[in-house]
C-alpha positions in Angstrom: -0.2 0.0 -0.1 1.5 3.5 -1.1 2.3 5.3 2.3 0.8 9.1 2.2 3.3 11.7 0.8 3.9 14.8 2.8 4.7 17.6 -0.1 5.7 21.0 0.5 6.0 23.9 -1.7 6.6 27.8 -0.4 4.5 30.6 0.3 5.4 34.7 0.0 3.2 36.5 1.9 2.8 39.8 1.3 3.3 41.5 4.6 6.0 40.5 7.5 2.7 39.6 9.6 1.7 37.4 7.1 5.3 35.9 6.8 5.3 35.5 10.5 2.1 33.7 10.6 3.0 31.4 7.6 6.3 30.6 9.4 4.8 30.2 12.8 1.9 27.4 11.1 4.9 25.7 9.3 6.1 22.1 10.5 9.4 23.3 11.3 8.6 27.0 13.0 12.2 28.1 14.0 13.6 27.4 10.3 10.6 29.1 8.7 10.5 32.1 11.0 14.4 32.2 10.0 13.3 32.5 6.5 10.5 34.9 7.1 12.7 37.6 8.6 16.2 36.8 7.4 17.3 39.2 4.6 20.0 37.0 3.5 17.8 34.0 3.1 15.0 36.2 1.4 17.6 37.3 -1.4 18.4 33.7 -2.1 14.7 33.2 -3.4 15.1 35.4 -5.9 16.2 32.6 -8.7 13.2 30.5 -7.4 15.5 28.8 -4.8 14.1 27.8 -1.7 16.3 28.3 1.6 17.7 25.0 3.5 19.5 23.6 6.3 22.1 20.8 6.5 20.8 19.0 9.5 22.9 15.7 9.3 25.8 14.8 7.3 27.9 11.5 6.6 30.7 10.3 4.6 29.9 7.2 3.2 33.1 6.7 1.2 36.6 8.0 1.1 35.2 10.5 -1.8 31.5 10.9 -1.1 28.9 12.5 1.5 25.5 12.6 2.2 23.7 15.6 3.2 20.3 15.4 5.1 18.8 18.6 4.1 15.5 20.4 5.5 14.2 22.8 3.0 12.6 26.1 4.9 10.0 26.4 2.6 7.8 24.1 0.7 9.1 21.7 -2.4 5.8 20.2 -4.5 6.1 17.3 -6.6 9.3 15.2 -6.2 9.2 12.1 -8.3 12.0 9.6 -7.6 14.8 9.7 -10.4 14.4 13.5 -10.5 16.8 16.0 -9.6 17.3 19.5 -7.9 19.3 22.1 -8.0 21.3 22.9 -4.9 23.1 26.4 -4.6 25.9 27.2 -1.9 28.2 29.8 -1.4 31.9 28.6 -2.3 34.8 31.4 -1.5 32.0 34.2 -1.7 30.4 33.0 -5.3 27.0 31.3 -5.1 27.3 28.0 -7.2 24.4 26.0 -8.8 24.7 22.1 -9.3 22.5 19.5 -10.3 22.4 16.5 -7.8 19.5 13.9 -7.5 17.7 13.1 -4.1 18.1 9.6 -3.0 15.0 9.6 -0.9 11.8 8.0 -1.6 8.7 9.5 -3.0 7.0 8.9 0.1 9.0 9.8 3.0 7.0 11.9 5.5 9.6 14.1 7.0 10.0 16.3 4.0 13.6 16.1 4.3 16.0 15.7 1.0 18.7 13.2 1.1 21.8 14.0 -1.5 24.7 11.9 -1.9 27.5 13.8 -3.6 30.9 12.4 -4.9 33.9 14.6 -4.7 35.0 14.8 -8.2 38.8 16.2 -8.8 37.3 18.9 -10.9 34.6 19.7 -9.0 34.4 22.9 -7.5 31.0 22.2 -5.4 31.2 18.7 -4.9 34.8 18.8 -3.0 33.4 22.0 -1.0 30.7 20.3 0.2 32.8 17.0 0.7 35.3 19.1 2.9 33.0 21.6 4.6 29.6 20.4 4.9 28.6 20.1 8.5 25.2 20.5 10.5 23.8 24.0 10.2 25.5 24.9 6.9 22.9 27.0 4.7 22.0 26.2 1.3 19.0 26.8 -1.3 17.4 24.1 -3.4 15.0 24.5 -6.6 12.1 22.1 -7.1 12.4 18.7 -8.7 12.9 18.7 -12.2 13.8 16.5 -15.0 11.6 13.7 -17.1 13.9 10.8 -15.5 11.6 9.1 -13.4 8.9 6.1 -12.9 5.8 6.2 -15.2 2.6 6.6 -12.5 1.4 3.2 -13.4 4.5 0.9 -12.9 5.7 -1.6 -15.0 5.7 -5.2 -14.1 9.1 -5.9 -15.0 11.9 -3.1 -13.9 15.5 -2.8 -14.2 17.5 0.0 -12.7 21.3 0.0 -13.6 23.6 2.6 -12.0 27.4 3.1 -11.8 29.2 5.4 -9.2 27.6 8.3 -8.0 24.5 7.7 -10.7 23.3 5.4 -7.7 21.4 8.2 -6.3 18.3 8.5 -8.9 17.7 5.2 -9.0 18.3 4.3 -5.3 15.5 6.9 -4.9 13.4 4.8 -7.7 13.9 1.5 -5.3 13.2 3.1 -2.3 9.7 4.0 -3.7 9.1 0.7 -5.1 10.0 -0.8 -1.5 7.3 1.6 0.1 4.7 0.7 -2.2 5.0 -2.8 -1.8 5.2 -3.1 -5.3 4.9 -6.8 -6.6 6.6 -6.7 -10.0 10.1 -7.7 -10.4 12.8 -5.8 -10.0 16.6 -6.1 -11.0 18.8 -3.3 -9.2 22.4 -3.7 -10.8 25.1 -1.7 -9.9 28.5 -0.8 -11.2 31.3 0.0 -8.7 35.2 -0.3 -9.0 35.4 -1.8 -5.5 33.0 -2.9 -2.5 34.8 0.3 -0.3 33.5 2.9 -3.0 29.6 1.3 -3.0 27.1 3.6 -1.3 24.2 2.1 0.4 25.4 -1.7 -0.1 24.1 -2.8 3.4 21.2 -1.4 2.7 20.5 -3.0 -0.8 21.7 -6.2 0.6 18.9 -5.9 3.3 15.9 -4.8 0.9 17.0 -8.1 -1.4 16.9 -10.4 1.8 13.4 -8.7 2.6 11.7 -8.8 -1.0 11.7 -12.0 -3.0 10.9 -10.0 -6.0 14.2 -7.9 -6.0 17.6 -8.8 -6.9 20.5 -6.8 -6.2 23.4 -7.3 -8.5 26.9 -5.6 -8.0 29.6 -5.7 -10.4 33.2 -4.6 -9.5 35.4 -3.4 -12.0 38.3 -2.7 -10.4 41.2 -5.8 -10.9 41.4 -5.6 -7.4 37.9 -6.6 -6.6 37.5 -9.7 -8.8 35.2 -12.5 -7.8 33.4 -10.0 -4.9 30.5 -9.4 -6.7 27.9 -11.1 -9.4 30.4 -10.4 -12.3 33.7 -8.7 -13.1 34.8 -5.7 -15.4 33.0 -3.4 -17.3 29.4 -3.8 -19.1 29.5 -6.1 -22.1 26.5 -7.7 -23.8 27.5 -11.2 -22.6 27.7 -9.9 -19.2 24.6 -8.4 -19.1 22.6 -11.2 -20.9 23.9 -13.7 -17.9 23.2 -11.1 -15.0 19.6 -10.3 -16.2 18.4 -13.4 -19.1 14.8 -11.5 -19.7 16.1 -8.2 -20.0 14.6 -7.7 -23.4 11.1 -7.8 -21.2 12.0 -5.0 -19.0 11.9 -1.2 -18.9 15.2 -0.2 -17.6 16.2 3.3 -16.3 20.0 3.8 -16.6 22.2 6.6 -14.7 26.2 6.7 -14.2 29.3 7.3 -15.9 29.6 8.1 -19.9 31.5 4.6 -20.4 28.5 2.7 -18.8 25.8 4.8 -20.4 27.3 4.3 -23.7 27.6 0.5 -23.3 24.2 -0.3 -22.2 22.9 2.4 -24.8 24.7 0.9 -27.6 23.2 -2.9 -26.3 19.9 -1.6 -26.4 20.2 0.2 -30.0 22.0 -2.8 -31.5 18.9 -5.0 -30.4 16.2 -2.6 -31.2 15.3 -1.7 -27.7 16.1 1.8 -27.4 12.3 2.6 -26.2 12.7 0.7 -23.4 15.6 2.5 -22.0 15.4 5.8 -20.0 18.5 7.5 -19.3 19.7 10.2 -17.1 23.0 11.7 -18.0 24.9 13.8 -15.4 28.2 14.9 -17.1 29.8 14.7 -20.8 30.3 11.6 -22.9 33.0 13.4 -24.9 35.7 15.6 -23.9 37.4 18.3 -25.9 38.3 17.2 -29.7 41.6 18.9 -30.6 40.4 19.7 -34.2 37.2 21.7 -32.5 39.8 24.4 -31.7 40.2 27.2 -34.2 38.3 30.2 -35.7 36.4 32.6 -33.5 33.9 32.6 -31.2 31.5 35.7 -31.7 28.8 36.8 -28.9 26.8 39.0 -31.0 24.6 40.8 -28.6 28.1 41.7 -26.8 29.7 42.3 -29.7 32.7 40.1 -28.4 35.2 38.0 -30.0 37.2 35.3 -28.9 39.7 32.7 -30.2 38.1 29.3 -30.2 40.2 27.3 -27.8 38.1 24.2 -27.9 36.4 24.8 -24.5 32.7 24.7 -24.0 30.8 28.3 -24.9 29.8 28.6 -21.5 33.6 28.5 -20.3 34.4 30.7 -23.2 31.9 33.4 -22.7 32.8 33.5 -18.8 36.6 34.1 -20.2 35.5 36.8 -22.4 33.9 38.7 -19.2 30.4 37.5 -19.8 28.2 36.1 -17.3 25.5 33.8 -18.8 22.7 32.6 -17.0 23.4 28.9 -16.3 22.6 26.4 -13.7 24.1 22.9 -13.5 26.8 23.0 -15.9 26.3 19.6 -16.8 23.7 19.7 -19.9 20.6 18.9 -17.4 18.6 21.9 -16.3 18.6 23.8 -19.6 18.9 27.5 -18.0 22.0 28.0 -20.2 19.9 27.6 -23.4 20.3 30.7 -26.0 20.8 30.8 -29.6 23.5 30.1 -32.0 22.8 31.6 -35.3 26.2 30.6 -37.3 28.8 27.5 -37.2 28.9 24.1 -36.2 28.8 22.8 -32.4 29.7 19.6 -31.0 27.2 18.0 -28.2 29.5 16.9 -25.6 27.0 14.4 -24.1 26.2 12.6 -27.2 29.4 13.4 -29.6 26.9 14.7 -32.3 27.7 17.8 -34.5 24.9 20.3 -35.5 25.2 23.3 -38.0 21.6 24.4 -38.1 22.0 28.3 -39.0 19.4 29.1 -35.9 18.9 26.8 -33.2 18.9 26.8 -29.4 21.7 25.0 -27.6 23.1 24.4 -24.1 26.2 26.3 -24.0 27.4 24.6 -20.9 27.8 21.1 -23.2 27.9 22.7 -26.6 31.5 23.0 -28.2 32.2 25.2 -31.1 33.8 23.4 -33.8 35.6 26.6 -35.7 34.0 29.8 -35.7 30.7 30.2 -34.2 28.3 33.0 -33.7 26.0 32.9 -30.6 23.3 35.4 -29.2 25.0 36.4 -26.4 
């Protein structure tokens, strides 16, 4: 039976008295009262983000941090698998990144759980790993994205993840468990070694408690051979051995680019692409040497820069511009603007586009030769 979901959204009373009344009526009056009165917190909502406070911090692996966050306003409509934008100040600069909550749709306490992997080149992720503590002030957007289970749950579900891509599919699994879903579910996770796997004990407990749920782990590190259900990176043979009835399932996939490309290719070759649902966090293709050359023209600003092969957002910032942006990973579409001339490469798919007038997400668009952008 589905448990009642407690959903929250933000209200903005017109007067101070209304704001105080709203704060006092909220289930967490101290936090809401702070939001109502603090000018600093009010400023943080100007972009649509809701002020929030970290209430608990864990570091489950040597390179990840799990934050339990209490929004100080209401956040509506979360569906397991979606992402939120998290805003945090790093060295005095407000930075926004996208992360997928890992909690079930049916949590009753209004808390948001985010697990963040500290990437070597990730300013926000490294900051959170090093400095997150209870009481830290953040801000969150509402849930976004089309990566989620359908309202009518399929009878056969496969959830595939790798590394930090576990969080959206873990939210799906937790949701299905809370709903007492009776269909067959396979949860397949790839990690380099056991010490790097998030929620390993919980996953084992879920599999032990539910006869319709299989949890399979594959370790790709050479020092972890024989410790999981299979070894090494995803291949057609391996996937068939692990999930013999894969053709009958609807599958949800999130993980590193190499894993996603491998699974996507298997599905495409077999004509199953409509059964595969994906969420990409990051790019699949890095800067390509031949992309550099020519000039990038920012038409509205009347600025030119020599194309160095970086994505258009980075080149715009290097030119002194401050384009609107959010996730910097091609997810939130905040940075979308129009390309009016030239060729760009989509860094998520590697595809080239030469249309003369098209909307592009500049954070994952790499100019190939000379390009003109309406910025």
